[in-house]
Each structure stands twice: as C-alpha cells, then as structure tokens.
C-alpha positions in Angstrom: -6.5 -19.8 19.1 -8.4 -17.9 16.6 -6.2 -17.1 13.7 -7.1 -13.6 13.9 -5.6 -13.5 17.6 -2.0 -14.9 16.8 0.7 -13.0 18.4 2.5 -13.4 15.2 0.1 -11.0 13.2 1.9 -8.1 15.0 4.3 -8.7 12.0 3.0 -6.6 9.2 3.7 -9.1 6.3 2.3 -12.0 8.4 -0.9 -10.0 9.3 -1.7 -9.3 5.5 -1.9 -13.0 4.7 -5.2 -14.5 4.1 -6.3 -16.7 6.9 -5.9 -20.0 4.9 -1.8 -18.8 3.9 -1.4 -17.8 7.5 -2.6 -21.4 8.5 -0.3 -23.1 6.2 2.7 -21.2 7.2 2.1 -20.5 11.0 3.1 -24.1 11.7 6.7 -23.6 10.9 7.1 -20.1 12.8 8.9 -20.2 16.1 8.7 -17.4 18.6 12.0 -15.9 19.8 13.1 -13.0 22.1 15.8 -11.0 20.3 18.1 -8.9 23.1 20.0 -5.7 21.9 23.2 -6.7 19.9 22.0 -10.1 19.0 23.0 -10.8 15.4 20.3 -12.5 13.3 22.1 -12.7 10.2 25.9 -12.8 9.1 27.3 -11.1 6.2 28.3 -14.0 3.8 26.7 -16.4 6.4 24.4 -19.2 5.7 20.7 -18.5 6.3 19.4 -20.9 9.0 16.3 -19.1 9.8 13.9 -15.8 8.6 13.0 -13.6 11.1 9.6 -11.5 11.2 10.1 -9.2 13.7 6.8 -8.6 15.9 8.6 -5.8 18.0 12.2 -4.0 18.0 14.6 -2.5 15.3 17.3 -4.5 13.4 19.9 -2.7 11.7 21.1 -3.7 8.5 24.8 -3.5 8.3 27.1 -3.5 5.2 30.7 -3.6 5.0 33.6 -2.8 2.6 36.4 -5.1 1.9 38.7 -3.3 4.0 36.5 -3.5 7.0 34.5 -0.5 7.2 30.9 -0.7 8.3 27.8 1.4 7.8 24.2 1.0 8.3 22.4 0.5 5.1 19.0 0.2 6.5 16.7 -1.0 9.2 13.9 -3.9 9.7 10.9 -4.0 12.1 7.8 -5.3 12.4 6.9 -4.2 8.9 9.1 -6.6 7.1 11.5 -9.6 7.4 15.3 -10.5 7.1 17.5 -11.5 5.8 15.9 -10.5 2.5 17.9 -12.6 0.3 16.1 -15.6 1.5 12.7 -14.2 -0.1 14.1 -14.7 -3.6 15.8 -17.9 -3.0 18.8 -16.9 -1.4 20.8 -19.2 1.1 23.5 -16.8 2.1 23.0 -13.4 3.7 24.3 -10.3 1.9 24.1 -8.1 4.9 24.6 -8.6 8.5 21.3 -7.7 10.4 21.7 -7.2 14.2 19.2 -5.7 16.7 19.4 -2.1 17.5 16.3 -2.3 20.0 15.4 -5.7 21.4 12.1 -7.0 20.5 10.5 -10.4 19.7 9.9 -12.4 16.4 8.8 -15.3 15.0 11.5 -17.1 13.0 10.9 -20.1 10.1 13.8 -22.4 9.1 14.7 -21.3 5.4 14.0 -24.8 4.2 10.4 -24.5 5.5 10.3 -21.1 3.7 11.4 -22.5 0.6 9.0 -25.5 0.8 6.0 -23.0 1.7 6.2 -20.2 -0.9 5.3 -22.2 -3.9 1.9 -23.1 -2.5 1.1 -19.8 -0.8 1.3 -17.3 -3.7 0.1 -14.1 -1.7 3.2 -14.8 1.1 5.7 -15.0 -1.9 4.1 -11.9 -3.4 4.2 -10.1 0.1 7.9 -11.0 0.7 8.9 -9.7 -2.9 7.2 -6.5 -2.5 8.7 -6.0 0.9 12.3 -6.4 -0.8 11.5 -3.8 -3.5 10.4 -1.4 -0.7 13.6 -2.4 1.4 15.7 -1.5 -1.9 14.1 1.6 -2.1 14.8 2.4 1.5 18.7 1.7 0.7 18.7 3.6 -2.5 17.2 6.7 -1.1 19.5 6.7 2.0 22.6 7.0 -0.2 21.6 10.1 -1.9 22.2 13.4 -0.2 18.7 15.2 0.7 18.9 17.9 -2.0 18.7 14.9 -4.5 15.8 13.2 -2.6 13.2 15.3 -4.0 10.7 14.1 -6.9 12.2 15.6 -10.2 9.8 17.7 -12.0 8.4 15.6 -15.1 
C-alpha cells in the first residue's frame, strides 16, 4: 500500500507526518473499532495504549475527590489520547470514553516511547496537540463573557 493511502492518515496528527516518519511509526499501529461507551483511558489508570482516532468522538472526563464528574474536553480525529502519554506519562490523569462510536489506530505506550526520540516531527506534533488541548480546557471553564480577547 502506498503510504499516502494508509487509512491511519484519517487522523490529523498522523496525516501531518512526513512519509519517512509515518513509515517509522506505522508498524506499531493497530486498527481498533471503538463502540459508544468504550473507555479507552481510565483516570489514574496505567496507560497501555495511545489512541489516534480516525472517526468518532471521545469525552475527556475529570472527577472530583467526592466523585462528581464533568466533561473537560473532547478528542476526535484531530488528536490523540491519553495526552499524558505524549510527555512521558505512564498514568492517565483523565478518563476518556467514546461518546460517538468510531475507529482508531492504537499504539502500545512502550512503542510510542521508543519511537518519539527518533521521530522529532511526531514528538513535536504530539506536544503541539497537548498545548491546543489544554487551551480548549482552559477556555471551557471561563464564562462566555470572559472568553473574548482583551483589548491590548
């Protein structure tokens, strides 16, 4: 199969990789179907796989110490989860469950950690996605009147 035709390229991070880096990481990718309600990361759980969604929507859920839960963000084909894996984390800080069923390519955490040092664009894309994801969460906690850009 031609690299440019690989179905994993439906994920925006994987699609942005130059072909030589995609080839380097593609051998560790495994296709999975994700039904609605599937938990792909557990809060405070050991990360086994990193998921690159190609379709569907995952809810990133946070919980308080007294058990209250709230959706903190969403992940789709633009990103990956759990995000803590992208910076060397081995434990997920959030639960991620599928709200809309979809498909993904997953990579074992060990493989991700082996591939990042020799694939700097891949590492950079993961870091940039984490930055964008954090901005999404921070913006989401502000009331609408505070989300406007300040006059500088």
